[in-house]
RODO-2510 file (C-alpha; in nm, 4 decimals, decimal comma):
residues 336
     n   res          X          Y          Z
     1     x     5,5046    -4,9205     3,3861
     2     x     5,4830    -5,2111     3,0937
     3     x     5,3657    -4,9601     2,8202
     4     x     5,6476    -4,7104     2,9387
     5     x     5,9007    -4,9521     2,9104
     6     x     5,7883    -5,0763     2,5728
     7     x     5,8514    -4,7205     2,4479
     8     x     6,1556    -4,7121     2,6270
     9     x     6,2625    -4,9891     2,4199
    10     x     6,1644    -4,8682     2,0765
    11     x     6,3038    -4,4785     2,1735
    12     x     6,6245    -4,6744     2,2017
    13     x     6,6437    -4,9109     1,9007
    14     x     6,5497    -4,5870     1,6955
    15     x     6,8579    -4,3810     1,8488
    16     x     7,0656    -4,6809     1,7695
    17     x     6,9759    -4,7038     1,4487
    18     x     7,0220    -4,3215     1,4113
    19     x     7,3265    -4,3727     1,5413
    20     x     7,4856    -4,6927     1,4566
    21     x     7,3528    -4,7576     1,0657
    22     x     7,6997    -4,5204     0,9681
    23     x     7,8927    -4,8092     1,0783
    24     x     7,8436    -5,0377     0,7722
    25     x     7,7463    -4,7926     0,4842
    26     x     7,9623    -4,4573     0,5512
    27     x     8,2110    -4,5877     0,3256
    28     x     7,9974    -4,6138     0,0259
    29     x     7,9317    -4,2721    -0,0058
    30     x     8,2523    -4,1511     0,1848
    31     x     8,4432    -4,3249    -0,1005
    32     x     8,1739    -4,1628    -0,3910
    33     x     8,0110    -4,4931    -0,4960
    34     x     7,6695    -4,3560    -0,3734
    35     x     7,4881    -4,1002    -0,2185
    36     x     7,4442    -4,1109     0,1606
    37     x     7,0789    -4,1346     0,1551
    38     x     7,0949    -4,4064    -0,0724
    39     x     7,3872    -4,5765     0,1555
    40     x     7,1474    -4,5131     0,4656
    41     x     6,8874    -4,6697     0,2937
    42     x     7,0939    -4,9962     0,2184
    43     x     7,2281    -5,0232     0,5669
    44     x     6,8587    -4,9952     0,7243
    45     x     6,7745    -5,2854     0,5276
    46     x     7,0444    -5,5144     0,5881
    47     x     7,0660    -5,4142     0,9597
    48     x     6,6944    -5,5067     0,9428
    49     x     6,7920    -5,8548     0,8267
    50     x     7,0362    -5,8787     1,0846
    51     x     6,8407    -5,8289     1,3478
    52     x     6,5863    -6,0708     1,2716
    53     x     6,8432    -6,2944     1,2414
    54     x     6,9150    -6,2469     1,6144
    55     x     6,5943    -6,4566     1,6822
    56     x     6,7607    -6,7510     1,6373
    57     x     7,1596    -6,6417     1,6725
    58     x     7,1088    -6,3948     1,9659
    59     x     7,0722    -6,6169     2,2566
    60     x     7,4171    -6,5778     2,4144
    61     x     7,3954    -6,2027     2,3673
    62     x     7,0321    -6,1688     2,5056
    63     x     7,1680    -6,3822     2,8521
    64     x     7,4890    -6,1936     2,9117
    65     x     7,2846    -5,8492     2,8984
    66     x     6,9956    -5,9522     3,0786
    67     x     7,1621    -6,1339     3,4000
    68     x     7,5051    -6,1483     3,3364
    69     x     7,6549    -5,8268     3,4206
    70     x     7,3548    -5,7454     3,6879
    71     x     7,2791    -6,0596     3,8484
    72     x     6,9865    -5,9123     4,0783
    73     x     6,6202    -5,9598     3,9556
    74     x     6,5309    -5,6340     3,7751
    75     x     6,2521    -5,4035     3,8501
    76     x     6,0607    -5,1764     3,6324
    77     x     6,2289    -4,8712     3,7804
    78     x     6,5409    -5,0573     3,6895
    79     x     6,4522    -5,1180     3,3291
    80     x     6,3290    -4,7579     3,2976
    81     x     6,6450    -4,6064     3,4089
    82     x     6,8365    -4,8557     3,1942
    83     x     6,6808    -4,7413     2,9141
    84     x     6,7003    -4,3951     2,9740
    85     x     7,0621    -4,3707     3,0524
    86     x     7,1673    -4,4914     2,6862
    87     x     6,8715    -4,3285     2,5146
    88     x     6,9903    -3,9901     2,6415
    89     x     7,3651    -4,0164     2,5382
    90     x     7,3280    -4,1844     2,1900
    91     x     7,0407    -3,9290     2,0968
    92     x     7,2805    -3,6522     2,2430
    93     x     7,5829    -3,8214     2,0503
    94     x     7,3734    -3,8508     1,7592
    95     x     7,2847    -3,4469     1,7055
    96     x     7,6703    -3,4371     1,7846
    97     x     7,7360    -3,6387     1,4841
    98     x     7,9603    -3,8321     1,7086
    99     x     7,9508    -4,2366     1,6263
   100     x     7,9457    -4,3883     1,9914
   101     x     7,8837    -4,7623     2,1455
   102     x     7,5549    -4,8622     2,2285
   103     x     7,7232    -5,1183     2,3840
   104     x     7,9148    -4,9258     2,6048
   105     x     7,6472    -4,7046     2,6669
   106     x     7,4132    -5,0135     2,7906
   107     x     7,6921    -5,1439     3,0147
   108     x     7,7536    -4,8032     3,1673
   109     x     7,3672    -4,7800     3,2318
   110     x     7,3354    -5,1282     3,3798
   111     x     7,6063    -5,0432     3,6336
   112     x     7,4798    -4,7148     3,7136
   113     x     7,1515    -4,8348     3,7967
   114     x     7,2765    -5,1942     3,9204
   115     x     7,4694    -5,0357     4,1886
   116     x     7,1734    -4,8595     4,3292
   117     x     6,9701    -5,1559     4,2888
   118     x     7,2147    -5,4194     4,4548
   119     x     7,5681    -5,3052     4,4546
   120     x     7,6470    -5,6495     4,5543
   121     x     7,4680    -5,8019     4,2515
   122     x     7,7140    -5,6195     3,9796
   123     x     7,9372    -5,8977     3,8361
   124     x     8,2574    -5,7229     3,7621
   125     x     8,4370    -6,0367     3,7015
   126     x     8,1848    -6,0581     3,4117
   127     x     8,2681    -5,7313     3,2602
   128     x     8,6316    -5,7536     3,2251
   129     x     8,6198    -6,1155     3,0354
   130     x     8,3017    -6,0826     2,8207
   131     x     8,2795    -5,6939     2,7940
   132     x     8,6010    -5,4640     2,8708
   133     x     8,8521    -5,7221     2,6708
   134     x     8,6184    -5,8075     2,3730
   135     x     8,5557    -5,4136     2,3192
   136     x     8,8887    -5,2841     2,3522
   137     x     9,0692    -5,5932     2,1818
   138     x     8,8075    -5,5662     1,8715
   139     x     8,9269    -5,2003     1,8220
   140     x     9,2735    -5,2708     1,8108
   141     x     9,2395    -5,5972     1,5839
   142     x     9,0549    -5,3988     1,3478
   143     x     9,3037    -5,1169     1,3350
   144     x     9,5746    -5,3659     1,2614
   145     x     9,4278    -5,6149     1,0471
   146     x     9,3074    -5,3193     0,8278
   147     x     9,6365    -5,1708     0,8439
   148     x     9,8391    -5,4919     0,7708
   149     x     9,5884    -5,5628     0,4562
   150     x     9,6260    -5,2073     0,3220
   151     x    10,0239    -5,2317     0,3272
   152     x    10,0215    -5,5613     0,1659
   153     x     9,7775    -5,4724    -0,0946
   154     x     9,9963    -5,1175    -0,1905
   155     x    10,2934    -5,3782    -0,1882
   156     x    10,1576    -5,6329    -0,4106
   157     x     9,9927    -5,3834    -0,6663
   158     x    10,3368    -5,1760    -0,7057
   159     x    10,5319    -5,5179    -0,7363
   160     x    10,2692    -5,6439    -0,9977
   161     x    10,2927    -5,3430    -1,1925
   162     x    10,6930    -5,3050    -1,2358
   163     x    10,7337    -5,6796    -1,2301
   164     x    10,4616    -5,8650    -1,3625
   165     x    10,6288    -6,1949    -1,4071
   166     x    10,7246    -6,2322    -1,0825
   167     x    10,4024    -6,1769    -0,9884
   168     x    10,2843    -6,4371    -1,2096
   169     x    10,5530    -6,6606    -1,0263
   170     x    10,4079    -6,5848    -0,6985
   171     x    10,0412    -6,7036    -0,7732
   172     x    10,1237    -7,0514    -0,9308
   173     x    10,1981    -6,9088    -1,2515
   174     x     9,8449    -6,7298    -1,2989
   175     x     9,8576    -6,4120    -1,4161
   176     x     9,7610    -6,1863    -1,0858
   177     x     9,5665    -5,8356    -1,1333
   178     x     9,6273    -5,5951    -0,9028
   179     x     9,3310    -5,4669    -0,6914
   180     x     9,3411    -5,1281    -0,8957
   181     x     9,2682    -5,3087    -1,2238
   182     x     8,9881    -5,5136    -1,1014
   183     x     8,6692    -5,4082    -1,3299
   184     x     8,4989    -5,1514    -1,1348
   185     x     8,1766    -5,3073    -1,1723
   186     x     8,3301    -5,6020    -0,9536
   187     x     8,4730    -5,3873    -0,7175
   188     x     8,1377    -5,1538    -0,6905
   189     x     7,9519    -5,4893    -0,6256
   190     x     8,1862    -5,6382    -0,3830
   191     x     8,1609    -5,2410    -0,1597
   192     x     7,7590    -5,2979    -0,1912
   193     x     7,7751    -5,6474    -0,0350
   194     x     8,0546    -5,5917     0,2372
   195     x     7,8403    -5,2666     0,3595
   196     x     7,5565    -5,4759     0,3478
   197     x     7,7219    -5,7468     0,5703
   198     x     7,8475    -5,5083     0,8204
   199     x     7,5284    -5,4269     0,8774
   200     x     7,3613    -5,7361     0,9153
   201     x     7,6308    -5,8433     1,1504
   202     x     7,5736    -5,5339     1,3528
   203     x     7,2036    -5,5819     1,3703
   204     x     7,3090    -5,9521     1,4654
   205     x     7,5209    -5,8013     1,7493
   206     x     7,3040    -5,5085     1,9140
   207     x     6,9482    -5,6198     1,8894
   208     x     6,9901    -5,8823     2,1643
   209     x     7,1246    -5,6329     2,3898
   210     x     6,8470    -5,3971     2,3261
   211     x     6,6095    -5,6579     2,3699
   212     x     6,7422    -5,7908     2,6852
   213     x     6,7022    -5,4180     2,8676
   214     x     6,3364    -5,4629     2,8432
   215     x     6,2475    -5,8112     2,7732
   216     x     6,2095    -5,9328     3,1462
   217     x     5,8888    -5,6683     3,1940
   218     x     5,7365    -5,7549     2,8294
   219     x     5,7780    -6,1341     2,8647
   220     x     5,5708    -6,1621     3,1487
   221     x     5,3013    -5,9066     3,0056
   222     x     5,2227    -6,1152     2,7277
   223     x     5,5054    -6,0570     2,5053
   224     x     5,7555    -6,3172     2,3373
   225     x     6,1110    -6,2458     2,2697
   226     x     6,0603    -6,2980     1,9109
   227     x     5,7886    -6,0445     1,9100
   228     x     6,0013    -5,7814     2,1397
   229     x     6,2888    -5,8794     1,8521
   230     x     6,1080    -5,7766     1,5649
   231     x     5,9715    -5,4439     1,7042
   232     x     6,3240    -5,3418     1,7951
   233     x     6,4355    -5,4212     1,4831
   234     x     6,1988    -5,2393     1,2587
   235     x     6,2329    -4,9289     1,5418
   236     x     6,6176    -4,9504     1,4582
   237     x     6,5336    -4,9323     1,0675
   238     x     6,3126    -4,6518     1,1285
   239     x     6,5696    -4,4524     1,3256
   240     x     6,8251    -4,5050     1,0743
   241     x     6,6184    -4,4060     0,7443
   242     x     6,5052    -4,1069     0,9402
   243     x     6,8007    -3,9459     1,0956
   244     x     7,1059    -4,1762     1,0006
   245     x     7,3069    -3,9171     0,7521
   246     x     7,4488    -3,6797     0,9657
   247     x     7,6797    -3,9737     1,1826
   248     x     7,7414    -4,1416     0,8422
   249     x     7,8759    -3,8407     0,6742
   250     x     8,1067    -3,7487     0,9678
   251     x     8,2420    -4,1241     0,9998
   252     x     8,2580    -4,1843     0,5994
   253     x     8,4636    -3,8129     0,5284
   254     x     8,5829    -3,7067     0,8646
   255     x     8,8518    -3,9945     0,9770
   256     x     9,0532    -4,0254     0,6428
   257     x     9,0044    -3,9625     0,3002
   258     x     8,8509    -4,2964     0,1636
   259     x     8,9604    -4,4618    -0,1967
   260     x     8,7105    -4,7257    -0,3323
   261     x     8,8989    -5,0075    -0,2651
   262     x     9,0105    -4,9344     0,0872
   263     x     8,6510    -4,8736     0,1854
   264     x     8,5798    -5,2314     0,0773
   265     x     8,8631    -5,3561     0,2831
   266     x     8,7183    -5,1669     0,5826
   267     x     8,3752    -5,3071     0,5428
   268     x     8,5451    -5,6899     0,4758
   269     x     8,7388    -5,6425     0,8220
   270     x     8,4510    -5,4788     1,0087
   271     x     8,1755    -5,7847     0,9055
   272     x     8,4450    -6,0233     0,9810
   273     x     8,5179    -5,8992     1,3430
   274     x     8,1417    -5,8182     1,4212
   275     x     8,0124    -6,1131     1,2674
   276     x     8,2591    -6,3530     1,4662
   277     x     8,2005    -6,1836     1,7900
   278     x     7,8109    -6,1661     1,7334
   279     x     7,7822    -6,5853     1,6740
   280     x     8,0066    -6,6170     1,9605
   281     x     7,8272    -6,3773     2,2259
   282     x     8,1253    -6,1136     2,2399
   283     x     7,9465    -5,7626     2,2666
   284     x     8,1862    -5,5878     1,9971
   285     x     8,1183    -5,2502     1,9649
   286     x     8,0420    -5,1933     1,5820
   287     x     8,1342    -4,8355     1,6282
   288     x     8,5140    -4,9077     1,7562
   289     x     8,5796    -5,1894     1,4888
   290     x     8,4603    -4,9700     1,2235
   291     x     8,6310    -4,6833     1,3019
   292     x     8,9273    -4,8747     1,3648
   293     x     8,9237    -5,0554     1,0248
   294     x     8,8291    -4,7171     0,8296
   295     x     9,1392    -4,5640     1,0041
   296     x     9,3561    -4,8514     0,9271
   297     x     9,2844    -4,7938     0,5773
   298     x     9,5653    -4,5456     0,5893
   299     x     9,8627    -4,8172     0,6657
   300     x    10,1318    -4,6462     0,7113
   301     x    10,0476    -4,3166     0,5857
   302     x     9,9359    -4,1694     0,9326
   303     x     9,9358    -3,8474     0,7928
   304     x     9,6210    -3,9280     0,6022
   305     x     9,4264    -3,9424     0,9359
   306     x     9,2326    -3,6789     1,0769
   307     x     9,3841    -3,6254     1,3930
   308     x     9,0932    -3,3938     1,5159
   309     x     8,7898    -3,6042     1,4266
   310     x     8,9505    -3,8754     1,5822
   311     x     9,0170    -3,6919     1,9106
   312     x     8,6365    -3,6161     1,8978
   313     x     8,5413    -3,9881     1,9091
   314     x     8,8016    -4,0687     2,1552
   315     x     8,6460    -3,8586     2,3922
   316     x     8,2982    -3,9696     2,3474
   317     x     8,3902    -4,3005     2,3659
   318     x     8,5756    -4,2176     2,6929
   319     x     8,2847    -4,0667     2,8456
   320     x     8,0069    -4,2764     2,7151
   321     x     7,9715    -4,5257     2,9842
   322     x     7,9997    -4,2806     3,2527
   323     x     7,7381    -4,0148     3,1103
   324     x     7,5264    -4,3189     3,0916
   325     x     7,5641    -4,4507     3,4223
   326     x     7,5338    -4,1114     3,5939
   327     x     7,1542    -4,0760     3,4186
   328     x     7,0393    -4,4211     3,4729
   329     x     7,1209    -4,3506     3,8280
   330     x     6,9649    -4,0462     3,8424
   331     x     6,6331    -4,1564     3,7002
   332     x     6,6474    -4,4613     3,8829
   333     x     6,6550    -4,2402     4,2272
   334     x     6,3895    -4,0374     4,0890
   335     x     6,1384    -4,3535     4,0211
   336     x     6,2534    -4,5529     4,2908
***
């Protein structure tokens, strides 16, 4: 059973890497900075760095997902059921090129199997304050911040081009250079760094959740939390490199036609929110945050958005916890 749980954790980490690597680097390829294969490789490397940092910074998230949602003592059957519930849905979504939230799937699977394990030990209050609110608020905040930045940037650029003297006075007499006139090499470097920052933040945010699902059985068997984390990090990296391109292409091109500077701004917003959430132990969804930030780059030009793609994403996000819960509950009944 221990070997099965270890394999399940690694499969889950691999599917997470395949689906989630796009959240940091889709803007690089979508805005024409580089090819998708190169962008995904960069995302995999920087995700690995963030995942390794979770050994020291992921304690709060690890505690929440190991006992903060379902307080009952987990059994091997429970762990396998949760792993199956999450892996099946995330893998299916990846095949459909739908970026979904592994966090949502884990929460759904924990509840689905947890209700059968011990319904009285499901902590509904924690779900509201520590899971539901951060997940929903982060997506809305990402869109609002990104849209606000887009509007301000366009107004400043327009004003600086038409009224350079006024722009100089606004900035204390220092000549202001519009974003569109920043040297391309600097913009490109910043875009690469921002994509890496998002991927590292995602690794920091997601790795403890994956480790938590199997650690209770793997640690008593002789593995350490750090050892499980290293294996999860490696599996996430492998999944990203092997099958990470299709979802990245859908996110990079399907939501809105990105410009170089817009991709940079979306990444900065995503990295800021997800990084702060990971450090604070708040399980934000990188999927929701990055999609919200990318969509927000349209500012007030909402007609630029691909409503069909956003509709598909919204449907996938809505069914994620329910599908994961049903699969986890079914597997738990079979194993019990």
